[in-house]
C-alpha positions in Angstrom: 0.1 0.1 0.0 1.6 3.4 -0.7 2.5 5.8 1.6 0.2 8.9 2.1 2.3 12.5 2.6 1.6 16.2 2.2 -2.0 17.6 2.6 -3.6 14.4 2.5 -1.5 12.7 5.2 -2.0 16.3 7.4 -5.6 15.7 7.0 -6.1 11.9 8.2 -3.3 12.7 11.2 -5.7 15.6 12.2 -8.7 12.9 11.6 -7.2 10.3 13.4 -6.6 12.7 16.7 -9.8 14.2 16.6 -11.4 10.9 16.4 -9.1 9.3 19.2 -10.4 12.3 21.4 -14.4 12.6 20.0 -15.3 9.7 18.5 -15.8 9.3 14.6 -19.7 10.6 14.8 -18.1 13.6 17.0 -15.6 14.5 14.7 -16.6 16.9 11.6 -14.7 17.8 8.6 -14.6 21.5 9.6 -13.1 20.1 12.9 -10.5 18.4 10.8 -9.7 21.2 8.5 -8.6 23.1 11.4 -6.4 20.5 12.7 -4.8 20.1 9.8 -4.0 23.7 9.3 -6.0 23.7 5.5 -9.0 25.2 4.3 -12.1 22.7 4.6 -12.1 22.6 0.7 -9.1 20.9 0.9 -10.5 18.4 2.7 -13.3 17.7 0.3 -11.0 18.0 -2.5 -8.9 14.9 -0.9 -11.7 13.3 0.8 -15.5 13.4 -1.1 -17.1 12.8 2.3 -16.4 11.8 6.2 -16.7 8.3 5.5 -14.5 8.2 2.5 -11.9 9.8 5.0 -12.5 7.4 7.8 -12.4 4.6 5.4 -8.8 5.6 3.9 -7.8 6.1 7.6 -8.9 3.0 8.7 -7.8 1.0 5.5 -4.1 2.4 5.4 -3.8 1.2 9.1 -5.1 -1.9 8.8 -3.5 -2.5 5.3 0.0 -1.5 6.8 -0.6 -3.9 9.6 -1.3 -6.5 7.3 2.0 -5.7 5.6 3.9 -5.6 8.6 2.9 -9.1 9.9 3.7 -10.6 6.9 7.4 -9.1 7.1 7.1 -10.2 10.7 6.1 -14.3 9.8 8.7 -14.4 6.9 11.1 -17.3 7.4 9.7 -18.3 10.4 7.1 -20.8 11.6 5.3 -22.0 14.4 5.7 -20.4 18.1 8.7 -18.5 16.5 6.3 -16.9 13.9 3.5 -16.4 16.1 5.7 -14.6 19.0 7.0 -12.2 15.8 4.0 -11.5 14.9 2.4 -10.9 18.4 5.6 -8.8 19.3 5.0 -6.9 15.8 1.3 -5.8 16.4 2.1 -5.0 19.8 5.2 -2.7 19.0 2.3 -1.0 16.4 -0.2 -0.7 18.8 2.1 0.5 21.1 3.7 3.1 18.4 0.2 4.5 17.6 -2.2 4.0 20.6 -4.9 6.4 18.8 -5.0 4.1 15.6 -5.2 1.0 17.7 -8.4 2.4 19.4 -10.1 3.4 16.5 -9.4 -0.2 15.0 -10.7 -1.8 17.9 -13.8 0.3 18.2 -14.3 0.0 13.9 -13.5 -3.4 13.1 -16.3 -5.1 14.4 -19.0 -2.6 13.4 -21.5 -3.6 10.6 -23.1 -0.4 10.1 -20.1 1.7 8.6 -20.3 2.2 4.8 -16.5 1.3 4.9 -17.6 -2.3 6.5 -17.0 -4.3 3.6 -13.5 -2.9 2.2 -12.3 -2.6 5.9 -13.1 -6.8 6.2 -11.1 -7.0 2.9 -8.2 -5.7 4.5 -8.6 -7.5 8.1 -8.9 -10.7 6.2 -5.3 -9.7 4.9 -4.2 -9.5 8.1 -5.7 -12.4 9.6 -4.4 -14.6 6.9 -0.8 -14.2 8.3 -2.0 -16.0 11.4 -3.6 -18.1 9.4 -1.2 -19.7 7.8 1.1 -20.3 11.0 -2.1 -21.9 12.1 -2.6 -24.3 9.4 1.5 -25.0 9.1 1.1 -26.2 12.5 -2.1 -27.1 12.8 -3.6 -28.3 9.3 -6.3 -30.7 10.8 -8.0 -27.2 12.2 -11.2 -26.5 10.1 -11.4 -23.5 12.0 -8.1 -21.6 11.4 -10.0 -18.1 10.5 -11.7 -18.5 13.8 -8.7 -19.1 15.9 -6.6 -16.5 13.5 -9.4 -13.9 14.7 -9.3 -14.6 18.2 -5.8 -14.5 18.4 -5.8 -11.2 16.5 -8.6 -9.6 19.1 -6.4 -10.9 22.2 -3.3 -8.9 20.7 -5.4 -5.8 19.9 -7.1 -5.8 22.9 -4.4 -6.6 25.3 -2.1 -4.0 23.8 -4.9 -1.2 24.3 -5.4 -2.8 28.1 -1.4 -2.6 28.5 -1.1 0.9 27.4 -4.1 2.5 29.0 -4.2 0.5 32.4 -0.2 -1.0 32.5 2.1 1.2 30.7 5.0 0.3 33.1 4.9 -2.8 31.8 7.4 -3.8 28.9 6.5 -4.9 25.7 8.4 -8.6 26.6 6.0 -8.7 29.9 2.6 -8.3 27.5 3.8 -10.6 24.6 4.4 -13.3 27.5 1.3 -12.8 28.8 -0.3 -13.1 25.3 1.6 -16.2 24.4 0.8 -17.8 28.1 -2.9 -17.1 27.4 -2.3 -18.6 23.9 -0.3 -21.9 24.8 -3.1 -23.7 26.7 -1.0 -23.4 30.1 -3.4 -21.0 31.6 -6.4 -24.0 31.2 -3.6 -27.0 31.3 -4.3 -28.1 28.1 -0.9 -28.0 26.5 
C-alpha cells in the first residue's frame, strides 16, 4: 500500500487525533480542516466525504498491519512466527495508540459504509495468522476463527496494556499473550 504524504497525510493525522478524542461521530470535516491547518475545501478535495476520509484512515492502518505481520512471519514457523507477529502487532499498537483504539472500535461494526473494504483488508491481516495455524495444525477446520481470536486478543491486550498498565514492558505483554495462547492457563497443552 503506497504511503500517503503532504496535505492528505496532514488531514488523515488530524482526523485520527480528533477521532481518538471525540469518536468518529463527534468529528466534523471542519474540525479536521482546522486541526490539519488547511481549508475545508482541501479536506473535501482529498476526501469527498467524512465516510471516505475514515475509510481511507482505517484501510491504511489495517493495510500497514497486514504488511508488517507478513514481514514478521517471513522465514519463521510455529511458535517463533507467532511470537514475532504478536511482538510486531504490540509494537504497532504501542507506536500508534489512537489508531489502535480506532481500529478496535470499528473493526467489528457492521453499520459503517467502509465495513466491506475494511473486512477485506482485515482478512489480509488475519491470513498471516491463518498461515501459521495451518502450518502447525493443518487439521483445524476453524483456522480463520482461531486467527481472529488471536488478532482480537493481541489488539485488546495491547490497548489494555497502554491504558491500564503502561509500566509493563512489551516483552511482559507479549509473554502474557503467548501464555494465554499456549494452553497452560487451562492446563491443556
